[in-house]
N, CA, C, O and the ligand as a Tripos MOL2 file, in Angstrom:
@<TRIPOS>MOLECULE
protein
  261   259    66     0     0
PROTEIN
NO_CHARGES

@<TRIPOS>ATOM
      1 N           0.4760  -13.3590    2.9680 N.3       1 MET1
      2 CA          0.1010  -11.9600    3.1320 C.3       1 MET1
      3 C           1.3560  -11.1170    3.3500 C.2       1 MET1
      4 O           2.2690  -11.5060    4.0790 O.2       1 MET1
      5 N           1.3760   -9.9600    2.7020 N.am      2 ALA2
      6 CA          2.5170   -9.0660    2.8520 C.3       2 ALA2
      7 C           2.1250   -7.8710    3.7110 C.2       2 ALA2
      8 O           1.0010   -7.3730    3.6310 O.2       2 ALA2
      9 N           3.0560   -7.4230    4.5220 N.am      3 THR3
     10 CA          2.8440   -6.2230    5.3330 C.3       3 THR3
     11 C           3.9410   -5.2180    5.0040 C.2       3 THR3
     12 O           5.1250   -5.5540    4.9890 O.2       3 THR3
     13 N           3.5310   -3.9890    4.7420 N.am      4 ILE4
     14 CA          4.5300   -2.9400    4.4930 C.3       4 ILE4
     15 C           4.2600   -1.7570    5.4170 C.2       4 ILE4
     16 O           3.1210   -1.4760    5.7880 O.2       4 ILE4
     17 N           5.3330   -1.0820    5.7720 N.am      5 LYS5
     18 CA          5.2430    0.1270    6.5890 C.3       5 LYS5
     19 C           5.2090    1.3230    5.6540 C.2       5 LYS5
     20 O           6.0010    1.4160    4.7170 O.2       5 LYS5
     21 N           4.2930    2.2270    5.9140 N.am      6 ILE6
     22 CA          4.1580    3.4000    5.0530 C.3       6 ILE6
     23 C           4.2800    4.6820    5.8620 C.2       6 ILE6
     24 O           3.6590    4.8490    6.9110 O.2       6 ILE6
     25 N           5.1020    5.5770    5.3370 N.am      7 GLN7
     26 CA          5.3300    6.8480    6.0110 C.3       7 GLN7
     27 C           4.5550    7.9520    5.3010 C.2       7 GLN7
     28 O           4.4860    7.9700    4.0720 O.2       7 GLN7
     29 N           3.9790    8.8610    6.0560 N.am      8 GLY8
     30 CA          3.3740   10.0490    5.4710 C.3       8 GLY8
     31 C           1.8570   10.0970    5.4830 C.2       8 GLY8
     32 O           1.2620   11.0950    5.0770 O.2       8 GLY8
     33 N           1.2230    9.0170    5.9470 N.am      9 MET9
     34 CA         -0.2420    9.0290    5.9880 C.3       9 MET9
     35 C          -0.7130    9.7580    7.2480 C.2       9 MET9
     36 O          -0.2340    9.4920    8.3510 O.2       9 MET9
     37 N          -1.6690   10.6930    7.0620 N.am     10 SER10
     38 CA         -2.1170   11.4510    8.2240 C.3      10 SER10
     39 C          -3.6290   11.4590    8.4100 C.2      10 SER10
     40 O          -4.1120   11.8970    9.4540 O.2      10 SER10
     41 N          -4.3780   10.9910    7.4390 N.am     11 CYS11
     42 CA         -5.8330   11.0130    7.5790 C.3      11 CYS11
     43 C          -6.4690    9.9410    6.7140 C.2      11 CYS11
     44 O          -5.7790    9.1860    6.0290 O.2      11 CYS11
     45 N          -7.8010    9.8820    6.7540 N.am     12 LYS12
     46 CA         -8.5050    8.8460    5.9940 C.3      12 LYS12
     47 C          -8.3070    9.0040    4.4980 C.2      12 LYS12
     48 O          -8.3280    8.0280    3.7480 O.2      12 LYS12
     49 N          -8.1170   10.2350    4.0780 N.am     13 HIS13
     50 CA         -7.8910   10.4640    2.6560 C.3      13 HIS13
     51 C          -6.5980    9.7830    2.2060 C.2      13 HIS13
     52 O          -6.5350    9.1950    1.1270 O.2      13 HIS13
     53 N          -5.5840    9.8720    3.0420 N.am     14 CYS14
     54 CA         -4.3090    9.2170    2.7450 C.3      14 CYS14
     55 C          -4.5040    7.7070    2.6600 C.2      14 CYS14
     56 O          -3.9720    7.0440    1.7690 O.2      14 CYS14
     57 N          -5.2650    7.1870    3.5920 N.am     15 VAL15
     58 CA         -5.5390    5.7460    3.6250 C.3      15 VAL15
     59 C          -6.1960    5.3120    2.3120 C.2      15 VAL15
     60 O          -5.8190    4.3040    1.7140 O.2      15 VAL15
     61 N          -7.1850    6.0950    1.8780 N.am     16 MET16
     62 CA         -7.8850    5.7730    0.6350 C.3      16 MET16
     63 C          -6.9390    5.8300   -0.5590 C.2      16 MET16
     64 O          -7.0020    4.9860   -1.4540 O.2      16 MET16
     65 N          -6.0670    6.8290   -0.5650 N.am     17 ALA17
     66 CA         -5.1290    7.0000   -1.6770 C.3      17 ALA17
     67 C          -4.1730    5.8120   -1.7620 C.2      17 ALA17
     68 O          -3.9010    5.2990   -2.8470 O.2      17 ALA17
     69 N          -3.6670    5.3810   -0.6070 N.am     18 VAL18
     70 CA         -2.7450    4.2510   -0.5710 C.3      18 VAL18
     71 C          -3.4730    2.9690   -0.9600 C.2      18 VAL18
     72 O          -2.9570    2.1390   -1.7090 O.2      18 VAL18
     73 N          -4.6750    2.8330   -0.4360 N.am     19 GLN19
     74 CA         -5.4750    1.6510   -0.7360 C.3      19 GLN19
     75 C          -5.7260    1.5320   -2.2390 C.2      19 GLN19
     76 O          -5.6300    0.4470   -2.8120 O.2      19 GLN19
     77 N          -6.0450    2.6500   -2.8570 N.am     20 LYS20
     78 CA         -6.3120    2.6740   -4.2850 C.3      20 LYS20
     79 C          -5.0390    2.3380   -5.0660 C.2      20 LYS20
     80 O          -5.0590    1.5300   -5.9940 O.2      20 LYS20
     81 N          -3.9420    2.9690   -4.6750 N.am     21 ALA21
     82 CA         -2.6710    2.7650   -5.3770 C.3      21 ALA21
     83 C          -2.2590    1.2880   -5.3280 C.2      21 ALA21
     84 O          -1.8360    0.7190   -6.3340 O.2      21 ALA21
     85 N          -2.3890    0.6850   -4.1550 N.am     22 LEU22
     86 CA         -2.0040   -0.7190   -4.0080 C.3      22 LEU22
     87 C          -2.9760   -1.6280   -4.7540 C.2      22 LEU22
     88 O          -2.5710   -2.6140   -5.3700 O.2      22 LEU22
     89 N          -4.2540   -1.2880   -4.6900 N.am     23 GLY23
     90 CA         -5.2830   -2.1090   -5.3190 C.3      23 GLY23
     91 C          -5.1640   -2.1860   -6.8240 C.2      23 GLY23
     92 O          -5.6540   -3.1250   -7.4510 O.2      23 GLY23
     93 N          -4.5070   -1.1900   -7.4020 N.am     24 GLU24
     94 CA         -4.3690   -1.1530   -8.8560 C.3      24 GLU24
     95 C          -3.2060   -1.9900   -9.3710 C.2      24 GLU24
     96 O          -3.0460   -2.1670  -10.5780 O.2      24 GLU24
     97 N          -2.3980   -2.5020   -8.4540 N.am     25 ILE25
     98 CA         -1.2390   -3.3130   -8.8570 C.3      25 ILE25
     99 C          -1.6880   -4.7330   -9.1980 C.2      25 ILE25
    100 O          -2.4720   -5.3390   -8.4680 O.2      25 ILE25
    101 N          -1.1890   -5.2470  -10.3020 N.am     26 ASP26
    102 CA         -1.4960   -6.6230  -10.7140 C.3      26 ASP26
    103 C          -1.1160   -7.6150   -9.6300 C.2      26 ASP26
    104 O           0.0070   -7.5900   -9.1250 O.2      26 ASP26
    105 N          -2.0330   -8.4760   -9.2760 N.am     27 GLY27
    106 CA         -1.7410   -9.5280   -8.3080 C.3      27 GLY27
    107 C          -2.0760   -9.1710   -6.8800 C.2      27 GLY27
    108 O          -2.1720  -10.0490   -6.0220 O.2      27 GLY27
    109 N          -2.2550   -7.8780   -6.6140 N.am     28 VAL28
    110 CA         -2.5730   -7.4470   -5.2490 C.3      28 VAL28
    111 C          -4.0720   -7.5460   -5.0000 C.2      28 VAL28
    112 O          -4.8810   -7.0750   -5.8000 O.2      28 VAL28
    113 N          -4.4290   -8.1620   -3.8830 N.am     29 LYS29
    114 CA         -5.8500   -8.1780   -3.5230 C.3      29 LYS29
    115 C          -6.0140   -8.0620   -2.0060 C.2      29 LYS29
    116 O          -5.0660   -8.2420   -1.2430 O.2      29 LYS29
    117 N          -7.2290   -7.7600   -1.6000 N.am     30 ASP30
    118 CA         -7.5660   -7.6080   -0.1840 C.3      30 ASP30
    119 C          -6.6340   -6.6420    0.5440 C.2      30 ASP30
    120 O          -6.0390   -6.9860    1.5660 O.2      30 ASP30
    121 N          -6.5190   -5.4420    0.0110 N.am     31 VAL31
    122 CA         -5.6630   -4.4380    0.6280 C.3      31 VAL31
    123 C          -6.3180   -3.8810    1.8830 C.2      31 VAL31
    124 O          -7.4930   -3.5120    1.8770 O.2      31 VAL31
    125 N          -5.5410   -3.8280    2.9580 N.am     32 LYS32
    126 CA         -6.0250   -3.1850    4.1750 C.3      32 LYS32
    127 C          -4.9590   -2.2070    4.6240 C.2      32 LYS32
    128 O          -3.7860   -2.5560    4.7590 O.2      32 LYS32
    129 N          -5.3890   -0.9770    4.8530 N.am     33 VAL33
    130 CA         -4.4450    0.0430    5.2860 C.3      33 VAL33
    131 C          -4.8190    0.4890    6.6940 C.2      33 VAL33
    132 O          -5.9660    0.8530    6.9560 O.2      33 VAL33
    133 N          -3.8470    0.4560    7.5910 N.am     34 ASP34
    134 CA         -4.0620    0.8410    8.9810 C.3      34 ASP34
    135 C          -3.3360    2.1490    9.2650 C.2      34 ASP34
    136 O          -2.1070    2.2120    9.2840 O.2      34 ASP34
    137 N          -4.1350    3.1910    9.4840 N.am     35 LEU35
    138 CA         -3.5630    4.5270    9.6840 C.3      35 LEU35
    139 C          -2.7410    4.6040   10.9740 C.2      35 LEU35
    140 O          -1.6350    5.1430   10.9760 O.2      35 LEU35
    141 N          -3.2810    4.0670   12.0640 N.am     36 GLU36
    142 CA         -2.5910    4.1620   13.3540 C.3      36 GLU36
    143 C          -1.2650    3.4150   13.3630 C.2      36 GLU36
    144 O          -0.2730    3.8890   13.9180 O.2      36 GLU36
    145 N          -1.2610    2.2450   12.7450 N.am     37 LYS37
    146 CA         -0.0260    1.4550   12.6900 C.3      37 LYS37
    147 C           0.8910    1.9010   11.5650 C.2      37 LYS37
    148 O           2.0470    1.4840   11.4970 O.2      37 LYS37
    149 N           0.3640    2.7680   10.6620 N.am     38 ALA38
    150 CA          1.1050    3.1770    9.4770 C.3      38 ALA38
    151 C           1.5580    1.9630    8.6750 C.2      38 ALA38
    152 O           2.7140    1.8470    8.2680 O.2      38 ALA38
    153 N           0.6080    1.0720    8.4660 N.am     39 GLU39
    154 CA          0.8940   -0.1900    7.7940 C.3      39 GLU39
    155 C          -0.1440   -0.4940    6.7320 C.2      39 GLU39
    156 O          -1.2920   -0.0540    6.8090 O.2      39 GLU39
    157 N           0.2840   -1.2510    5.7450 N.am     40 ALA40
    158 CA         -0.6670   -1.7970    4.7800 C.3      40 ALA40
    159 C          -0.4010   -3.2850    4.6530 C.2      40 ALA40
    160 O           0.7470   -3.7280    4.6540 O.2      40 ALA40
    161 N          -1.4710   -4.0470    4.5460 N.am     41 THR41
    162 CA         -1.3260   -5.4740    4.2970 C.3      41 THR41
    163 C          -2.1110   -5.8240    3.0430 C.2      41 THR41
    164 O          -3.1180   -5.1930    2.7250 O.2      41 THR41
    165 N          -1.6360   -6.8340    2.3450 N.am     42 PHE42
    166 CA         -2.3630   -7.2930    1.1560 C.3      42 PHE42
    167 C          -2.0030   -8.7410    0.8730 C.2      42 PHE42
    168 O          -0.9680   -9.2490    1.3050 O.2      42 PHE42
    169 N          -2.8850   -9.3790    0.1380 N.am     43 ASP43
    170 CA         -2.6200  -10.7420   -0.3130 C.3      43 ASP43
    171 C          -2.1130  -10.6860   -1.7480 C.2      43 ASP43
    172 O          -2.3940   -9.7480   -2.4950 O.2      43 ASP43
    173 N          -1.3690  -11.7030   -2.1030 N.am     44 GLU44
    174 CA         -0.8370  -11.7670   -3.4600 C.3      44 GLU44
    175 C          -1.4890  -12.9180   -4.2230 C.2      44 GLU44
    176 O          -1.2250  -14.0920   -3.9610 O.2      44 GLU44
    177 N          -2.3460  -12.5490   -5.1710 N.am     45 ALA45
    178 CA         -2.9870  -13.5520   -6.0260 C.3      45 ALA45
    179 C          -1.9320  -14.1660   -6.9370 C.2      45 ALA45
    180 O          -1.9530  -15.3630   -7.2240 O.2      45 ALA45
    181 N          -1.0100  -13.3160   -7.3840 N.am     46 THR46
    182 CA          0.1800  -13.7340   -8.1210 C.3      46 THR46
    183 C           1.3400  -12.9810   -7.4820 C.2      46 THR46
    184 O           1.1150  -11.9480   -6.8520 O.2      46 THR46
    185 N           2.5810  -13.4660   -7.6230 N.am     47 PRO47
    186 CA          3.6980  -12.7920   -6.9590 C.3      47 PRO47
    187 C           3.7990  -11.3130   -7.3410 C.2      47 PRO47
    188 O           3.7010  -10.9510   -8.5130 O.2      47 PRO47
    189 N           3.9940  -10.4830   -6.3420 N.am     48 VAL48
    190 CA          4.0510   -9.0400   -6.5620 C.3      48 VAL48
    191 C           5.4680   -8.5370   -6.2830 C.2      48 VAL48
    192 O           6.0660   -8.8370   -5.2490 O.2      48 VAL48
    193 N           5.9760   -7.7730   -7.2300 N.am     49 ASP49
    194 CA          7.3140   -7.1970   -7.0960 C.3      49 ASP49
    195 C           7.2720   -6.0200   -6.1080 C.2      49 ASP49
    196 O           6.4990   -5.0780   -6.2850 O.2      49 ASP49
    197 N           8.1040   -6.0900   -5.0810 N.am     50 MET50
    198 CA          8.0990   -5.0290   -4.0700 C.3      50 MET50
    199 C           8.4990   -3.6660   -4.6420 C.2      50 MET50
    200 O           8.0900   -2.6270   -4.1240 O.2      50 MET50
    201 N           9.2950   -3.6790   -5.7040 N.am     51 ASN51
    202 CA          9.6520   -2.4020   -6.3260 C.3      51 ASN51
    203 C           8.4260   -1.7340   -6.9350 C.2      51 ASN51
    204 O           8.2870   -0.5110   -6.9020 O.2      51 ASN51
    205 N           7.5470   -2.5520   -7.4890 N.am     52 THR52
    206 CA          6.2960   -2.0330   -8.0500 C.3      52 THR52
    207 C           5.4530   -1.4170   -6.9390 C.2      52 THR52
    208 O           4.8450   -0.3600   -7.1140 O.2      52 THR52
    209 N           5.4260   -2.0910   -5.7990 N.am     53 VAL53
    210 CA          4.6770   -1.6020   -4.6490 C.3      53 VAL53
    211 C           5.2470   -0.2640   -4.1790 C.2      53 VAL53
    212 O           4.5100    0.6950   -3.9500 O.2      53 VAL53
    213 N           6.5660   -0.2220   -4.0420 N.am     54 ARG54
    214 CA          7.2260    1.0260   -3.6170 C.3      54 ARG54
    215 C           6.8960    2.1830   -4.5490 C.2      54 ARG54
    216 O           6.5690    3.2840   -4.1060 O.2      54 ARG54
    217 N           6.9890    1.9130   -5.8510 N.am     55 GLU55
    218 CA          6.7350    2.9360   -6.8520 C.3      55 GLU55
    219 C           5.2970    3.4470   -6.7730 C.2      55 GLU55
    220 O           5.0520    4.6510   -6.8420 O.2      55 GLU55
    221 N           4.3520    2.5190   -6.6280 N.am     56 ALA56
    222 CA          2.9400    2.8880   -6.5860 C.3      56 ALA56
    223 C           2.6450    3.7650   -5.3710 C.2      56 ALA56
    224 O           1.9110    4.7480   -5.4660 O.2      56 ALA56
    225 N           3.2220    3.4000   -4.2360 N.am     57 VAL57
    226 CA          3.0130    4.1720   -3.0130 C.3      57 VAL57
    227 C           3.6520    5.5590   -3.1480 C.2      57 VAL57
    228 O           3.0840    6.5670   -2.7280 O.2      57 VAL57
    229 N           4.8310    5.5790   -3.7390 N.am     58 LYS58
    230 CA          5.5510    6.8340   -3.9480 C.3      58 LYS58
    231 C           4.7650    7.7740   -4.8560 C.2      58 LYS58
    232 O           4.6590    8.9720   -4.5930 O.2      58 LYS58
    233 N           4.2150    7.2050   -5.9350 N.am     59 LYS59
    234 CA          3.4080    7.9970   -6.8720 C.3      59 LYS59
    235 C           2.1990    8.5960   -6.1880 C.2      59 LYS59
    236 O           1.7670    9.7000   -6.5230 O.2      59 LYS59
    237 N           1.6500    7.8620   -5.2220 N.am     60 ALA60
    238 CA          0.4760    8.3590   -4.4980 C.3      60 ALA60
    239 C           0.8760    9.4570   -3.5040 C.2      60 ALA60
    240 O           0.0210   10.1620   -2.9680 O.2      60 ALA60
    241 N           2.1880    9.5900   -3.2670 N.am     61 GLY61
    242 CA          2.6770   10.6640   -2.3980 C.3      61 GLY61
    243 C           3.1690   10.2110   -1.0270 C.2      61 GLY61
    244 O           3.3510   11.0210   -0.1190 O.2      61 GLY61
    245 N           3.3790    8.9100   -0.8950 N.am     62 TYR62
    246 CA          3.8270    8.3760    0.3930 C.3      62 TYR62
    247 C           5.0900    7.5390    0.2030 C.2      62 TYR62
    248 O           5.5840    7.3770   -0.9130 O.2      62 TYR62
    249 N           5.5920    7.0200    1.2990 N.am     63 GLN63
    250 CA          6.8690    6.3310    1.2560 C.3      63 GLN63
    251 C           6.7620    4.9710    1.9390 C.2      63 GLN63
    252 O           6.2560    4.8700    3.0560 O.2      63 GLN63
    253 N           7.2400    3.9290    1.2650 N.am     64 VAL64
    254 CA          7.3550    2.6420    1.9330 C.3      64 VAL64
    255 C           8.6700    2.6570    2.7190 C.2      64 VAL64
    256 O           9.7320    2.9320    2.1620 O.2      64 VAL64
    257 N           8.5870    2.3600    4.0040 N.am     65 VAL65
    258 CA          9.8080    2.4010    4.8180 C.3      65 VAL65
    259 C          10.2580    1.0040    5.2470 C.2      65 VAL65
    260 O          11.2680    0.8650    5.9360 O.2      65 VAL65
    261 CU         -4.4490   12.5440    4.4300 Cu       66 CU66
@<TRIPOS>BOND
     1     1     2 1
     2     2     3 1
     3     3     4 2
     4     3     5 am
     5     5     6 1
     6     6     7 1
     7     7     8 2
     8     7     9 am
     9     9    10 1
    10    10    11 1
    11    11    12 2
    12    11    13 am
    13    13    14 1
    14    14    15 1
    15    15    16 2
    16    15    17 am
    17    17    18 1
    18    18    19 1
    19    19    20 2
    20    19    21 am
    21    21    22 1
    22    22    23 1
    23    23    24 2
    24    23    25 am
    25    25    26 1
    26    26    27 1
    27    27    28 2
    28    27    29 am
    29    29    30 1
    30    30    31 1
    31    31    32 2
    32    31    33 am
    33    33    34 1
    34    34    35 1
    35    35    36 2
    36    35    37 am
    37    37    38 1
    38    38    39 1
    39    39    40 2
    40    39    41 am
    41    41    42 1
    42    42    43 1
    43    43    44 2
    44    43    45 am
    45    45    46 1
    46    46    47 1
    47    47    48 2
    48    47    49 am
    49    49    50 1
    50    50    51 1
    51    51    52 2
    52    51    53 am
    53    53    54 1
    54    54    55 1
    55    55    56 2
    56    55    57 am
    57    57    58 1
    58    58    59 1
    59    59    60 2
    60    59    61 am
    61    61    62 1
    62    62    63 1
    63    63    64 2
    64    63    65 am
    65    65    66 1
    66    66    67 1
    67    67    68 2
    68    67    69 am
    69    69    70 1
    70    70    71 1
    71    71    72 2
    72    71    73 am
    73    73    74 1
    74    74    75 1
    75    75    76 2
    76    75    77 am
    77    77    78 1
    78    78    79 1
    79    79    80 2
    80    79    81 am
    81    81    82 1
    82    82    83 1
    83    83    84 2
    84    83    85 am
    85    85    86 1
    86    86    87 1
    87    87    88 2
    88    87    89 am
    89    89    90 1
    90    90    91 1
    91    91    92 2
    92    91    93 am
    93    93    94 1
    94    94    95 1
    95    95    96 2
    96    95    97 am
    97    97    98 1
    98    98    99 1
    99    99   100 2
   100    99   101 am
   101   101   102 1
   102   102   103 1
   103   103   104 2
   104   103   105 am
   105   105   106 1
   106   106   107 1
   107   107   108 2
   108   107   109 am
   109   109   110 1
   110   110   111 1
   111   111   112 2
   112   111   113 am
   113   113   114 1
   114   114   115 1
   115   115   116 2
   116   115   117 am
   117   117   118 1
   118   118   119 1
   119   119   120 2
   120   119   121 am
   121   121   122 1
   122   122   123 1
   123   123   124 2
   124   123   125 am
   125   125   126 1
   126   126   127 1
   127   127   128 2
   128   127   129 am
   129   129   130 1
   130   130   131 1
   131   131   132 2
   132   131   133 am
   133   133   134 1
   134   134   135 1
   135   135   136 2
   136   135   137 am
   137   137   138 1
   138   138   139 1
   139   139   140 2
   140   139   141 am
   141   141   142 1
   142   142   143 1
   143   143   144 2
   144   143   145 am
   145   145   146 1
   146   146   147 1
   147   147   148 2
   148   147   149 am
   149   149   150 1
   150   150   151 1
   151   151   152 2
   152   151   153 am
   153   153   154 1
   154   154   155 1
   155   155   156 2
   156   155   157 am
   157   157   158 1
   158   158   159 1
   159   159   160 2
   160   159   161 am
   161   161   162 1
   162   162   163 1
   163   163   164 2
   164   163   165 am
   165   165   166 1
   166   166   167 1
   167   167   168 2
   168   167   169 am
   169   169   170 1
   170   170   171 1
   171   171   172 2
   172   171   173 am
   173   173   174 1
   174   174   175 1
   175   175   176 2
   176   175   177 am
   177   177   178 1
   178   178   179 1
   179   179   180 2
   180   179   181 am
   181   181   182 1
   182   182   183 1
   183   183   184 2
   184   183   185 am
   185   185   186 1
   186   186   187 1
   187   187   188 2
   188   187   189 am
   189   189   190 1
   190   190   191 1
   191   191   192 2
   192   191   193 am
   193   193   194 1
   194   194   195 1
   195   195   196 2
   196   195   197 am
   197   197   198 1
   198   198   199 1
   199   199   200 2
   200   199   201 am
   201   201   202 1
   202   202   203 1
   203   203   204 2
   204   203   205 am
   205   205   206 1
   206   206   207 1
   207   207   208 2
   208   207   209 am
   209   209   210 1
   210   210   211 1
   211   211   212 2
   212   211   213 am
   213   213   214 1
   214   214   215 1
   215   215   216 2
   216   215   217 am
   217   217   218 1
   218   218   219 1
   219   219   220 2
   220   219   221 am
   221   221   222 1
   222   222   223 1
   223   223   224 2
   224   223   225 am
   225   225   226 1
   226   226   227 1
   227   227   228 2
   228   227   229 am
   229   229   230 1
   230   230   231 1
   231   231   232 2
   232   231   233 am
   233   233   234 1
   234   234   235 1
   235   235   236 2
   236   235   237 am
   237   237   238 1
   238   238   239 1
   239   239   240 2
   240   239   241 am
   241   241   242 1
   242   242   243 1
   243   243   244 2
   244   243   245 am
   245   245   246 1
   246   246   247 1
   247   247   248 2
   248   247   249 am
   249   249   250 1
   250   250   251 1
   251   251   252 2
   252   251   253 am
   253   253   254 1
   254   254   255 1
   255   255   256 2
   256   255   257 am
   257   257   258 1
   258   258   259 1
   259   259   260 2
@<TRIPOS>SUBSTRUCTURE
     1 MET1         2 RESIDUE 1 A MET
     2 ALA2         6 RESIDUE 1 A ALA
     3 THR3        10 RESIDUE 1 A THR
     4 ILE4        14 RESIDUE 1 A ILE
     5 LYS5        18 RESIDUE 1 A LYS
     6 ILE6        22 RESIDUE 1 A ILE
     7 GLN7        26 RESIDUE 1 A GLN
     8 GLY8        30 RESIDUE 1 A GLY
     9 MET9        34 RESIDUE 1 A MET
    10 SER10       38 RESIDUE 1 A SER
    11 CYS11       42 RESIDUE 1 A CYS
    12 LYS12       46 RESIDUE 1 A LYS
    13 HIS13       50 RESIDUE 1 A HIS
    14 CYS14       54 RESIDUE 1 A CYS
    15 VAL15       58 RESIDUE 1 A VAL
    16 MET16       62 RESIDUE 1 A MET
    17 ALA17       66 RESIDUE 1 A ALA
    18 VAL18       70 RESIDUE 1 A VAL
    19 GLN19       74 RESIDUE 1 A GLN
    20 LYS20       78 RESIDUE 1 A LYS
    21 ALA21       82 RESIDUE 1 A ALA
    22 LEU22       86 RESIDUE 1 A LEU
    23 GLY23       90 RESIDUE 1 A GLY
    24 GLU24       94 RESIDUE 1 A GLU
    25 ILE25       98 RESIDUE 1 A ILE
    26 ASP26      102 RESIDUE 1 A ASP
    27 GLY27      106 RESIDUE 1 A GLY
    28 VAL28      110 RESIDUE 1 A VAL
    29 LYS29      114 RESIDUE 1 A LYS
    30 ASP30      118 RESIDUE 1 A ASP
    31 VAL31      122 RESIDUE 1 A VAL
    32 LYS32      126 RESIDUE 1 A LYS
    33 VAL33      130 RESIDUE 1 A VAL
    34 ASP34      134 RESIDUE 1 A ASP
    35 LEU35      138 RESIDUE 1 A LEU
    36 GLU36      142 RESIDUE 1 A GLU
    37 LYS37      146 RESIDUE 1 A LYS
    38 ALA38      150 RESIDUE 1 A ALA
    39 GLU39      154 RESIDUE 1 A GLU
    40 ALA40      158 RESIDUE 1 A ALA
    41 THR41      162 RESIDUE 1 A THR
    42 PHE42      166 RESIDUE 1 A PHE
    43 ASP43      170 RESIDUE 1 A ASP
    44 GLU44      174 RESIDUE 1 A GLU
    45 ALA45      178 RESIDUE 1 A ALA
    46 THR46      182 RESIDUE 1 A THR
    47 PRO47      186 RESIDUE 1 A PRO
    48 VAL48      190 RESIDUE 1 A VAL
    49 ASP49      194 RESIDUE 1 A ASP
    50 MET50      198 RESIDUE 1 A MET
    51 ASN51      202 RESIDUE 1 A ASN
    52 THR52      206 RESIDUE 1 A THR
    53 VAL53      210 RESIDUE 1 A VAL
    54 ARG54      214 RESIDUE 1 A ARG
    55 GLU55      218 RESIDUE 1 A GLU
    56 ALA56      222 RESIDUE 1 A ALA
    57 VAL57      226 RESIDUE 1 A VAL
    58 LYS58      230 RESIDUE 1 A LYS
    59 LYS59      234 RESIDUE 1 A LYS
    60 ALA60      238 RESIDUE 1 A ALA
    61 GLY61      242 RESIDUE 1 A GLY
    62 TYR62      246 RESIDUE 1 A TYR
    63 GLN63      250 RESIDUE 1 A GLN
    64 VAL64      254 RESIDUE 1 A VAL
    65 VAL65      258 RESIDUE 1 A VAL
    66 CU66       261 GROUP 0 **** ****
C-alpha cells in the first residue's frame, strides 16, 4: 500500500476529486483519501509510477508533497 501527502484539499469535494483522479490511474485500486490527515492511500494492482500519481493529482488541482 502506498501513502501520499496531498496539499490543498479543504472539503469533501476536494476529497472526491483526488479520489477520482487517483482511481483513474492504471494499477491503482482501493483509493482512500483522508481530509484531516491530508493523505491518500491506495493499493497497487500493478506497479504505479509516482510521477503519474503526481501529475494526476496536480491536474485535479492539488499537490503531492
Ligand atoms: Cu474542496
